C-alpha positions as CSV (number, residue, x, y, z in Angstrom):
1,M,116.6,135.3,99.3
2,K,115.1,132.7,96.9
3,K,112.1,130.8,98.1
4,K,112.6,127.1,98.7
5,T,110.9,124.7,96.4
6,I,109.7,121.3,98.0
7,P,111.1,118.6,95.9
8,R,108.7,116.1,94.2
9,V,109.3,112.3,93.9
10,T,107.3,109.2,92.9
11,T,107.2,105.7,94.1
12,T,105.3,104.4,91.1
13,K,108.1,102.2,89.8
14,L,109.4,101.3,93.3
15,R,106.1,100.1,95.0
16,P,105.9,96.6,93.3
17,L,109.6,95.7,94.1
18,K,110.7,93.2,96.8
19,Q,112.7,94.4,99.7
20,S,115.9,92.9,98.2
21,E,115.3,94.9,95.0
22,L,114.7,98.1,96.9
23,R,118.0,97.6,98.9
24,K,119.9,97.1,95.7
25,I,118.4,100.2,94.1
26,A,118.9,102.4,97.3
27,H,122.5,101.5,97.3
28,Q,122.9,102.4,93.6
29,L,121.0,105.6,93.9
30,Y,123.1,106.6,97.0
31,F,126.4,106.2,95.1
32,L,124.9,108.0,92.1
33,Y,123.4,111.0,93.7
34,C,125.1,111.4,97.2
35,S,128.3,109.5,97.9
36,G,131.3,111.8,98.1
37,K,129.3,115.1,98.1
38,E,129.2,117.6,100.7
39,V,126.1,119.9,101.3
40,K,126.0,122.9,103.7
41,N,122.9,122.8,105.9
42,I,121.5,126.4,105.8
43,D,119.9,126.3,109.1
44,L,123.0,125.3,111.1
45,G,125.6,126.3,108.7
46,I,127.3,122.9,108.9
47,P,128.8,120.9,106.1
48,V,127.2,117.4,105.9
49,K,129.4,114.9,104.2
50,F,128.0,111.8,102.4
51,M,130.3,109.1,103.4
52,P,130.5,105.9,101.3
53,F,129.6,103.6,104.1
54,A,126.3,105.5,104.6
55,G,124.8,104.2,101.4
56,R,125.3,100.7,102.6
57,K,124.0,101.4,106.0
58,T,120.8,103.1,104.5
59,A,120.2,100.2,102.1
60,H,121.0,97.3,104.3
61,G,121.1,98.4,107.9
62,E,117.7,99.8,108.4
63,A,114.1,99.4,107.3
64,I,113.6,99.9,103.6
65,Y,110.5,101.0,101.8
66,S,109.6,102.6,98.5
67,K,109.2,106.2,100.0
68,K,112.6,106.0,101.6
69,V,114.3,104.8,98.2
70,A,112.5,107.4,96.3
71,V,113.8,110.4,98.3
72,I,117.5,109.3,97.9
73,P,118.1,111.4,94.6
74,V,117.0,114.5,96.3
75,L,118.5,113.9,99.6
76,P,121.3,116.5,99.2
77,E,118.7,119.2,98.5
78,L,116.7,118.0,101.4
79,I,119.6,118.1,103.9
80,K,120.6,121.6,102.5
81,H,117.2,123.0,103.4
82,A,116.3,120.8,106.5
83,T,115.4,122.7,109.6
84,Y,117.3,121.7,112.9
85,N,115.0,120.0,115.4
86,N,117.0,118.7,118.3
87,Y,120.2,117.0,119.4
88,G,120.4,113.3,120.5
89,Q,123.0,111.9,122.8
90,R,125.1,109.0,121.6
91,K,124.0,105.6,122.6
92,S,126.2,103.3,124.9
93,T,126.4,100.9,121.9
94,D,127.8,103.5,119.6
95,V,131.4,103.3,118.6
96,A,133.6,105.9,120.3
97,R,134.1,108.2,117.3
98,I,130.4,109.1,117.5
99,V,129.7,112.3,119.3
100,G,125.9,112.5,119.0
101,Y,123.0,113.1,116.6
102,L,121.7,116.2,114.9
103,N,118.1,115.7,114.0
104,F,116.5,117.5,111.3
105,K,113.0,117.9,109.6
106,T,112.0,118.8,106.2
107,F,109.2,118.2,103.7
108,V,108.9,116.4,100.3
109,F,106.1,115.6,98.0
110,I,105.8,111.9,97.4
111,D,103.3,110.9,94.8
112,G,101.7,114.3,95.2
113,K,101.2,114.1,99.0
114,K,103.3,116.4,101.3
115,E,105.3,114.2,103.6
116,C,107.5,115.0,106.7
117,L,110.9,113.7,106.5
118,R,113.2,113.1,109.5
119,I,116.8,113.2,108.8
120,A,119.2,112.1,111.6
121,V,122.9,113.1,111.2
122,Q,125.4,111.2,113.0
123,F,128.1,113.7,114.2
124,C,131.6,112.0,114.5
125,K,134.8,113.3,116.1
126,D,136.6,113.4,112.8
127,G,134.0,115.8,111.3
128,S,132.2,113.2,109.2
129,F,128.6,112.8,109.1
130,Y,126.2,109.9,108.6
131,Y,122.5,110.3,108.1
132,S,119.4,108.2,108.2
133,I,116.0,109.0,107.0
134,E,112.5,108.3,107.9
135,V,109.4,109.3,106.0
136,N,106.3,110.1,108.0
137,R,103.2,111.7,106.7
138,K,102.5,115.1,108.1
139,R,99.4,115.1,110.3
């Protein structure tokens, strides 16, 4: 079996940007690299679909920062190799189609430093998935 290579990204061009600019770029990158794709997570063997609405949610519905935007182009590869961490119950405020959350962890080099990436995949009754990402430095 081929050894997994940890992706490398940079925030050099993203760091000086305003949040509004980061949101616009995040949305564009999602549609360029992710939207409409399906990636099979090796750890669980499940297909994760990149739904069009997920790009808007990532760019406009959550905190935005340069590290988060930088990993979007490699997100399909990260989800493919992410390790299952735990299951989260649906929230009382979630829409009825949401079953729960599959939480994954993986690593990425950002500006030369190994970072821990948390990926939450929203599991829906119709088989679609939505993800959210948070970048936390490995301690």
